[in-house]
C-alpha positions as CSV (number, residue, x, y, z in Angstrom):
1,M,145.4,118.0,183.1
2,P,146.3,115.7,185.6
3,V,146.3,112.4,185.3
4,T,146.6,110.4,188.4
5,K,144.2,110.7,191.2
6,T,146.8,112.0,193.5
7,A,147.2,114.6,191.3
8,K,143.7,115.5,190.2
9,R,142.9,115.4,194.1
10,A,145.7,118.0,194.5
11,L,144.5,119.9,191.3
12,R,141.0,120.6,193.7
13,G,143.3,121.2,196.7
14,S,144.8,123.9,194.8
15,K,141.4,125.3,193.2
16,N,140.3,125.8,196.9
17,K,143.5,126.8,198.2
18,T,143.6,130.2,195.7
19,T,140.1,131.0,196.1
20,V,140.6,131.1,199.9
21,N,143.8,133.2,199.4
22,K,142.5,135.1,196.7
23,L,139.6,136.7,199.2
24,L,141.7,137.1,201.8
25,I,144.0,139.7,199.3
26,K,141.2,141.5,198.6
27,K,140.0,141.9,201.9
28,L,143.3,143.4,202.7
29,E,143.4,145.9,199.8
30,I,139.3,147.3,200.4
31,A,141.3,147.5,204.4
32,V,144.0,149.2,203.3
33,R,142.1,151.4,201.3
34,L,139.3,152.0,203.6
35,A,142.2,152.9,206.8
36,N,143.9,154.9,204.4
37,K,140.5,157.3,203.5
38,S,138.8,157.4,207.0
39,K,142.2,157.4,208.9
40,K,140.2,155.9,212.1
41,S,142.4,153.9,214.1
42,E,140.0,150.9,213.7
43,E,140.0,150.6,210.6
44,I,144.1,150.9,210.6
45,K,143.9,148.1,214.0
46,L,142.0,146.1,211.1
47,A,144.1,146.5,208.0
48,T,146.9,145.8,210.1
49,S,145.4,142.5,211.5
50,L,144.7,141.3,208.0
51,A,148.4,142.0,207.3
52,D,149.9,140.3,209.9
53,R,147.1,137.4,209.1
54,A,148.1,137.0,205.5
55,A,152.0,137.4,206.1
56,K,151.3,134.6,208.5
57,K,150.0,132.3,206.1
58,N,152.7,133.5,203.5
59,I,149.9,134.5,201.3
60,I,152.2,137.9,200.9
61,H,155.6,138.4,201.8
62,K,156.6,139.5,205.7
63,N,158.1,142.5,204.5
64,K,155.3,143.8,202.2
65,A,153.3,143.4,205.5
66,A,156.1,145.0,207.4
67,R,155.4,148.2,204.6
68,I,151.7,147.7,204.9
69,K,151.9,148.1,208.6
70,S,154.4,151.5,208.3
71,Q,152.3,152.9,206.0
72,L,149.1,152.7,208.0
73,S,151.3,154.1,211.6
74,K,152.2,157.0,209.5
75,L,148.7,157.8,209.1
76,E,148.2,157.3,212.7
77,Q,150.7,159.4,214.2
78,N,150.0,162.4,211.5
79,K,146.5,162.7,212.8
80,T,148.0,162.6,216.1
81,S,150.8,165.0,215.3
82,K,147.9,167.5,213.9
83,K,145.8,167.8,216.6
84,E,148.6,168.4,218.9
85,P,149.2,172.2,217.6
86,A,145.4,173.4,217.9
87,K,145.1,172.5,221.6
88,A,148.4,174.3,221.8
89,A,147.1,176.9,220.6
90,K,144.0,177.2,222.3
91,K,146.3,176.6,225.8
92,A,147.9,179.5,224.5
93,S,145.2,181.6,223.7
94,T,144.0,181.3,227.0
95,K,146.6,182.2,228.7
96,K,146.6,185.0,227.0
97,K,143.2,186.1,228.8
């Protein structure tokens, strides 16, 4: 336990910061999980934004934030690439008629 007045004050501040940081990390984890599940662009943007904020505040490492953003962008790319063959198939079928 802290003995001096300033050490007690530092402990109080540290506890408050810990709760705020844990809340932000939990929000980030939930947002990433939802983005992976739904693959909606709004969810992906939210998770990317939270990753950037956490990295800016040094809650997570900047490379971890980059990794998260990379994985999320791959989800978005996969979603768009899956739609393109379907469109191409429709165009090809209409040309045959």
